[in-house]
C-alpha positions in Angstrom: 3.8 4.1 3.8 3.6 4.8 7.5 6.2 7.1 9.0 7.9 6.1 12.2 10.2 7.9 14.7 13.6 7.9 13.1 15.1 9.6 16.2 14.5 6.6 18.4 17.7 7.0 20.5 16.5 10.4 21.7 13.2 8.7 22.7 15.2 6.0 24.4 17.4 8.3 26.5 14.5 10.7 27.3 12.3 8.0 28.7 14.6 6.3 31.2 12.0 4.5 33.2 10.3 3.1 30.2 13.6 2.0 28.9 14.6 0.4 32.2 11.2 -1.5 32.3 11.5 -2.6 28.7 15.1 -3.7 29.2 14.1 -5.8 32.3 11.3 -7.4 30.2 13.8 -8.3 27.5 16.3 -9.8 30.0 13.4 -11.9 31.5 12.5 -13.2 28.0 16.1 -14.0 27.1 16.4 -15.9 30.4 13.3 -17.9 29.6 14.7 -18.6 26.2 18.0 -19.8 27.6 16.2 -21.9 30.2 14.2 -23.6 27.4 17.4 -24.6 25.5 16.9 -22.1 22.7 16.9 -18.3 22.6 14.2 -15.7 22.7 13.7 -12.9 20.2 11.5 -10.0 21.0 10.2 -8.1 18.0 9.4 -4.4 17.7 9.6 -3.3 21.4 10.9 0.1 20.3 10.0 0.4 16.7 12.4 2.7 15.0 14.9 2.9 17.9 17.7 1.4 15.7 15.9 1.9 12.4 17.8 2.6 9.3 17.9 6.1 7.8 15.0 7.3 5.6 15.8 8.6 2.2 14.5 9.3 -1.3 15.9 7.5 -4.3 15.5 7.7 -8.1 14.8 4.8 -10.4 18.6 4.2 -10.9 19.0 3.8 -7.1 20.9 7.1 -6.6 19.8 9.6 -3.9 17.5 12.2 -5.1 19.3 15.6 -5.2 18.2 18.4 -2.9 17.0 20.4 -5.9 14.6 17.6 -6.9 13.0 17.8 -3.5 13.0 21.6 -2.9 9.3 21.8 -3.8 8.2 19.7 -0.8 8.6 22.3 2.0 6.6 25.0 0.1 4.0 22.3 -0.5 3.8 21.6 3.2 3.6 25.3 4.0 0.9 25.8 1.4 -1.1 22.9 2.9 -0.8 24.5 6.3 -1.8 27.9 5.1 -5.0 26.6 3.4 -6.1 24.0 5.9 -4.6 25.1 9.2 -3.3 21.5 9.5 0.4 21.3 10.4 0.7 17.6 9.6 3.1 18.0 6.6 5.1 20.6 8.4 5.5 18.3 11.4 6.7 15.6 9.0 9.2 18.0 7.5 10.6 18.8 10.9 10.9 15.2 11.9 11.9 13.5 8.6 12.6 16.2 6.1 11.6 15.9 2.5 11.2 12.1 2.7 8.5 12.4 5.4 6.4 14.8 3.3 6.9 12.9 0.1 5.9 9.6 1.7 2.6 11.1 2.7 1.9 12.5 -0.7 2.8 9.2 -2.3 0.5 7.3 0.1 -2.4 9.5 -1.0 -2.1 8.3 -4.6 -2.8 4.7 -3.8 -5.5 2.4 -2.3 -5.4 -1.1 -1.1 -6.1 -3.9 -3.5 -8.8 -6.6 -3.4 -8.1 -10.2 -2.8 -4.5 -10.9 -3.8 -4.1 -7.5 -5.5 -1.2 -5.8 -3.7 -1.9 -2.2 -4.5 -4.4 -0.4 -6.7 -2.5 2.3 -8.5 -3.6 4.4 -11.4 -1.7 4.2 -14.7 -0.4 7.8 -14.2 0.1 9.6 -10.9 -3.1 11.4 -10.1 -3.1 15.1 -9.9 -5.5 15.3 -6.9 -5.4 12.9 -4.0 -6.2 12.7 -0.2 -4.1 13.6 2.7 -5.4 11.9 5.9 -4.6 13.5 9.2 -6.1 13.5 12.7 -8.0 16.6 11.7 -9.7 15.1 8.8 -9.2 14.3 5.1 -8.4 16.8 2.5 -8.0 16.5 -1.3 -4.8 18.2 -2.4 -2.5 18.5 -5.4 1.3 18.1 -5.6 1.8 21.8 -4.6 -0.2 21.4 -1.4 -3.3 23.3 -2.6 -6.5 22.1 -0.9 -9.2 21.4 -3.5 -11.8 20.0 -1.1 -12.2 19.5 2.6 -14.1 16.2 2.9 -15.5 16.8 6.4 -15.1 15.2 9.8 -17.3 12.2 8.9 -15.0 11.1 6.0 -12.1 9.0 7.4 -10.7 7.7 4.1 -10.7 8.5 0.4 -9.0 7.6 -2.8 -7.3 9.6 -5.5 -9.5 11.7 -7.9 -10.1 9.9 -11.2 -12.6 10.9 -13.9 -13.6 13.9 -11.8 -14.9 11.7 -8.9 -13.4 10.6 -5.6 -14.3 7.5 -3.6 -14.9 8.5 0.1 -15.6 6.4 3.2 -18.1 8.0 5.6 -18.7 6.9 9.1 -22.2 7.2 10.4 -24.1 6.0 13.5 -27.0 3.6 13.2 -30.0 5.4 14.8 -31.5 2.1 15.9 -28.5 0.3 17.4 -26.2 3.2 18.1 -23.3 1.3 16.5 -20.9 3.1 14.2 -20.7 1.9 10.6 -18.8 3.0 7.5 -19.6 2.9 3.8 -18.1 4.1 0.6 -19.6 6.4 -2.0 -18.4 8.8 -4.8 -18.6 12.5 -4.8 -17.3 15.2 -7.2 -14.9 18.1 -6.4 -17.9 20.3 -5.5 -18.5 18.0 -2.6 -21.7 16.7 -4.0 -22.5 12.9 -3.7 -22.9 11.6 -7.2 -23.0 7.8 -6.5 -24.3 7.2 -3.0 -23.6 3.5 -2.9 -23.3 2.3 -0.2 -20.3 0.1 -1.0 -18.1 -2.0 1.3 -15.0 -0.9 -0.7 -14.6 1.4 -3.7 -11.7 1.9 -6.1 -10.9 4.8 -8.4 -12.4 4.9 -11.9 -10.2 3.5 -14.7 -11.3 3.7 -18.3 -14.7 4.9 -17.2 -15.5 2.0 -14.7 -14.7 1.5 -11.0 -14.3 -1.7 -9.1 -16.6 -1.8 -6.0 -17.4 -4.5 -3.5 -20.8 -5.2 -2.0 -22.1 -7.7 0.6 -24.4 -10.4 -1.0 -27.5 -11.8 0.7 -25.5 -14.8 1.9 -23.0 -12.5 3.6 -20.1 -12.9 1.1 -18.2 -10.0 -0.3 -18.2 -9.8 -4.1 -16.8 -7.4 -6.6 -18.2 -5.8 -9.7 -17.9 -2.6 -11.8 -20.0 0.5 -11.9 -20.1 3.4 -14.4 -20.0 7.1 -13.4 -23.8 7.1 -12.9 -23.5 4.3 -10.3 -25.2 1.7 -12.6 -23.8 -1.8 -12.6 -21.7 -2.3 -15.8 -20.4 -5.7 -14.5 -22.5 -7.6 -11.9 -20.8 -8.3 -8.6 -19.7 -11.9 -8.8 -15.9 -11.8 -8.4 -13.8 -12.6 -5.4 -11.0 -10.3 -6.6 -11.1 -7.5 -9.2 -8.7 -4.8 -10.4 -8.9 -1.8 -12.6 -9.1 -1.8 -16.4 -6.0 -1.3 -18.5 -6.4 -1.4 -22.3 -9.8 -3.0 -22.0 -8.6 -5.8 -19.6 -9.0 -6.1 -15.8 -7.5 -8.8 -13.5 -10.2 -10.9 -11.8 -10.7 -14.1 -9.8 -13.7 -16.3 -9.1 -13.5 -18.5 -6.0 -15.8 -21.0 -4.3 -17.2 -20.4 -0.8 -14.3 -22.4 0.6 -11.8 -20.0 -1.1 -10.8 -22.6 -3.8 -9.8 -20.8 -6.9 -12.0 -21.6 -9.9 -11.0 -19.1 -12.6 -8.3 -16.5 -12.8 -7.5 -14.2 -15.7 -8.5 -11.0 -17.3 -12.1 -9.9 -18.1 -13.3 -7.5 -20.8 -15.9 -4.8 -20.3 -18.7 -7.2 -20.6 -17.5 -9.0 -17.5 -16.6 -12.2 -19.4 -13.1 -13.7 -19.2 -11.2 -12.7 -22.3 -8.1 -14.5 -21.0 -7.9 -17.3 -18.4 -4.6 -18.3 -16.8 -4.0 -22.0 -16.1 -2.1 -22.6 -12.9 -2.4 -19.0 -11.6 -3.1 -18.8 -7.9 -3.5 -15.0 -7.5 -3.9 -12.0 -9.7 -1.7 -9.2 -8.3 -2.0 -6.2 -10.7 -3.5 -4.8 -13.8 -1.3 -4.5 -17.0 1.3 -1.8 -17.1 3.1 -1.3 -20.3 1.4 -4.5 -21.5 2.6 -6.7 -18.5 0.7 -7.8 -15.4 2.0 -9.4 -12.2 0.6 -12.9 -11.4 1.3 -15.4 -8.6 1.7 -19.0 -9.7 2.8 -20.6 -6.4 5.9 -22.7 -6.2 6.6 -22.8 -9.9 7.3 -20.4 -11.5 6.4 -18.3 -8.5 5.8 -14.7 -9.6 5.6 -13.9 -13.3 4.8 -11.1 -15.7 2.2 -12.0 -18.2 1.3 -10.2 -21.4 -2.2 -9.3 -22.6 -2.6 -12.7 -24.3 -1.9 -14.4 -21.0 1.5 -15.8 -21.9 4.3 -15.7 -19.4 6.7 -13.0 -20.6 9.1 -13.3 -17.7 9.3 -15.6 -14.6 10.6 -13.7 -11.5 12.8 -15.8 -9.2 12.3 -13.7 -6.0 10.7 -14.4 -2.7 8.3 -11.6 -2.9 7.3 -9.1 -5.6 5.2 -6.0 -5.7 3.6 -4.4 -8.8 5.6 -2.3 -11.2 5.5 1.5 -11.1 7.8 3.8 -13.1 9.4 0.7 -14.6 10.5 -0.6 -11.2 9.1 -3.3 -8.8 10.1 -3.9 -5.2 11.4 -7.5 -4.6 12.5 -9.3 -1.5 15.9 -11.0 -1.4 16.4 -12.6 2.0 15.2 -10.0 4.6 15.8 -6.9 2.5 14.2 -5.4 -0.6 15.6 -4.1 -3.8 14.1 -3.1 -7.1 14.0 -4.9 -10.5 13.3 -3.6 -14.0 10.8 -5.1 -16.4 13.5 -7.4 -17.7 13.8 -8.9 -14.2 17.2 -7.6 -13.5 18.0 -6.4 -9.9 18.9 -2.8 -10.8 18.7 -1.4 -7.2 20.5 -3.7 -4.6 18.4 -5.3 -1.9 19.3 -3.1 1.1 16.0 -1.6 2.1 13.0 -2.5 4.2 9.3 -1.7 3.8 9.3 -1.4 0.1 7.7 1.7 -1.5 6.6 2.0 -5.1 8.0 4.7 -7.3 5.8 7.7 -8.1 6.8 10.6 -10.3 10.3 9.2 -10.5 10.9 9.0 -6.7 10.6 6.4 -3.9 10.9 6.8 -0.2 13.0 4.0 1.3 14.4 3.0 4.7 17.8 1.4 4.9 17.6 -2.2 6.2 19.1 -2.9 9.6 19.8 -6.6 10.4 20.3 -5.8 14.1 16.8 -4.3 14.4 15.3 -7.3 12.7 17.0 -9.7 15.1 16.6 -7.9 18.4 13.4 -5.8 18.1 10.5 -8.1 17.6 6.9 -8.1 18.9 6.7 -11.8 19.6 8.9 -14.6 20.7 10.5 -17.2 18.4 12.5 -20.1 19.7 15.7 -21.3 18.0 18.3 -23.9 18.6 21.2 -21.7 17.5 21.8 -18.0 16.8 21.2 -16.7 13.3 24.2 -16.8 11.0 26.6 -13.9 11.6 25.1 -13.1 15.0 26.7 -15.8 17.1 
């Protein structure tokens, strides 16, 4: 998750002219709102100025004790000693253990395809990227640098099967325009699968989901093996990683209409189709996968046979990790267990998945959500409790 300035009031008082100008802008916007018969809300003018405290929690919701986080500062120091990059130490100075841990956790994940929320490996990877302004490095949990990926690599995934997906930026000699493409390399820095791919995920069960642009300009997903050969042809609109021989997949028409959703086998055929599903959100974990069904039943956990094991009556749900899934209740987030029970109360914002038994959270602040907004909304009355 992105880290923000949690010492916003110091910024506010130390930048008086900026604060005065911003305050004047807010007053003008409020005046316009009152003149229009409603009220104006300005979002995220000073992001983090009245943000809640950042913290690290355990799966039972309790704060992580200091001894459980003691390894993070040595890891930050180790990373600096080996790379010359002070990024983790700077985070330690600003945000303590939570800042360092959030960056390490972020390196273990990549974005999903289609409706997939987050592509995570079944177990926390041992080697993963840290992205900084000085470049991208592959590190372990102790901060040891295993490979410097070079200045032309601006993104990478966690190491899986001895390979890492990297995104390289190059300049087209003909047009002079910058372009980026994904490929796979080993821990010796050698390119093993050159691609190029539009997007590339880590290997799971010997195969990796990758996206390529078709002749008609559409983006489609397929699976490659570690040699780069197509194991499953690129024909899917959305595709996740394999778990116990099944991978979530969707086929959609050119107008984005969903045609088939379910789980494919290693041949690329649908082994399980899900009637009524509107979006595949995760691979199976502990035999359960997250699926979006729309208004009814909303989110649900389905088993490997495609049966709904548990309907989840929440406004928003993220995939499970370490037996916990972030869910939205009103404007705040809490965590449920695999039985659907809210085991950590909804009092956080910007939900973060658990990894190695820890999650970085930010305490929800209703005041910030009402006052600090980046766009205007017009209402006839003040929100409940703020009048």
